N, C-alpha and C positions, 0 to 999 in steps of 0.2 A: 844396306842391301834391301832392295824392294822385296817384300813378301807377296808372292802371288797367292791370292785366296783360292783355295780349291773350290771348284764348282760343287754345290750341294748335289749329292748323288740322286736325291729324289726331288720331284717337283709336283706341283698341284696337277691333278688330272692323271697321274700315273696309276696304273693298275698293277699291283704287285702280289706275289704269293708270299705270305708270312706264316709264322708259327705262333700259336697262342702260348704266351709265357705264364700269364697269371690272370685269373678271373676273380672279380669282386662284384658285388651288387651294383656299384656305381660306375665301374669302368673295367675294360679288358685291355691288357697289355699284349702287344703283338710284336714279335721280333721280325723286322723287315730288312735287316742287314744294315741299318743306318746306325749312326753313333749312339742314338738313344732309341728306346723302344717306342713304337707307335701306340696311340691310345684310341680306343673306341669308347666314346663317351656314354654316360648314363642316359642322355636324351635319346640316343639311337637305340640303346638296349630296351628302353620302355616301349618302343614301337615294334620290337621283334616278338615273334610268337614263342611260346614256351618250348616247343620242340627244337627250334633253331638255337635258342639259348642253352638248352640241355646238351646240344652237340658241341658247344664251345668249351672244350676242356683243354688243359695244358697239353701241349704237344700236337694239338690238332692243326693241320694245314688249312689256311683260309686265304681267300682272294680279297684284297682290300683296295679301296680307292683313296688316294691321298687328297684330303680336303685342304690341308694346310701343312706344308713341309716342316714348319716350326711353330707349334702352338705356344700357349702361355708359359709352360715350364720347359720349353725347348723340345718337347716331345712332338713328333709328327701327329697330326689329328687325322684319323682314318675313318672310313665308312665301309661297312660290309654290304648294306643294301644298295648303295650307290655303285659299288663294284659289280654287283649282279646286273643292275640296270644297264650299266655301261657295256657290259659283256653282251647283253641282249641287243643293244643298238648295233654293236659290231657284228653280231650273228645275223641280224636283219639285213645289214649291208651285204654280207656274204651271200645270203639267200637271193638278194636282188641281183648281184653280179652273176651268180651261177644259175639264175632262173629256176630255182628249186621251189617245190611245192611244200607248204608248211601246214601241218594239221593242228587245229586249235578248236576252241568252241566259242560260240557267241556269248559275250559277257554283258551286252547291253545294246542300246540303240539311241539315236536322237532323230531329229526330223530329217536329217540328210542321209542316214544309212545305219549300218551296223557297227558296233564296237567289238573288236576281237582282240584278245590278249596275245601278245607275242612275248612269251616269258613274262617279265615284269613290266613290259612296255605296252601301252594301250595303242592298238592299231585301229584304223578306220577303213571300213569298206563303204565307199559312196554308193548310193542306190544304183547308179549306172554300172557299177562293177559287181553287183549282186547277180547270181546266176538267174537265168530266165525261169527255171523251175521254181526257185524261191520267190522271185518277183510275182509269179502267177499266184502263189499262195498268199502273198502279202497284199490283200485288198483292204480297203477302208481308207478313210480320209485322215485319221489321226495317226501319228507315228506308233502309238500304242496298239491300235487296231492292225496296222500294217506289219509291225515287227515284233510286238510284245510276246506272242506265243513261240517265237523262235529262240528266245534266250535259253541257253543251256544246250542247244543243238550243236553237233559237230559241224565243222566247216573246213574246207580245204582252200587255202589262199596262196597267191603269189605276191611277193613284195614288189610294188611298182614305184614307190618313192620313199626315200629315207632322208629326212632333214632334221637331224638331231638338234641343231641350234633353235629351230622353231617348234621342236617337239612334235613333228609331223611324221607319222608312219602310215603311208597309204597302201592298202592291200586290195587285191582283186580276186574275187571268187570266180568271175567269168574266165579269166586267163587260166586259172588252175583247172577249171572244168574242161576247157578246151584241150589242155595238155593231157589230162587224164583220159579223155576220149581218144585222142590220137595214139596214146600208148596202148590203150585197150585194143584199138583197131590193129595196131602193129603186131601185138601178141597174137591176135586172132588169125591174122594173115600168115604168121609164122607157123601156127599150129595146123592150118588147113592143108590137107593133102590133095593132090590132083586125083580126081575121080571120086572124092568123098561125096 
């Protein structure tokens, strides 16, 4: 009788909710409903901040990304940070589809424009998509003179391109500013009374 191998229930790239079973300095075991518990390795734990590590207690629900469905000892190899990043890419795609405005802050710059964080993903606002008001302030010939003093400022952006494969997230402040103005005008028109 031919035995039909059951398909593994988890595959690389899956994002699953699991529950922390056991924590140790070198690894964390997570129950993801597979035949054996998943492992978050010490290498990833070293890169995590203290607060996040402190929250990882037995019984805690966590979102994990499957790096390898079957690691060295047959345990799936998982990543917490990758799950968060993956979720942020999906959220960015959602914002793009729904034409929503995202509020963030300027994290840095390069010669072509501004770098803005979208969760854990680095987004890029090309100079042509920076608002007119900010471009007027950004004078000078070097990127540092142009953008340097804007780091840390709040910024409203719309997602105009998401290409996860090429690690490209393109944002537009101009589009967000246009939308904000239109909404403000709409609100004002609704509030105005005849004869005011």
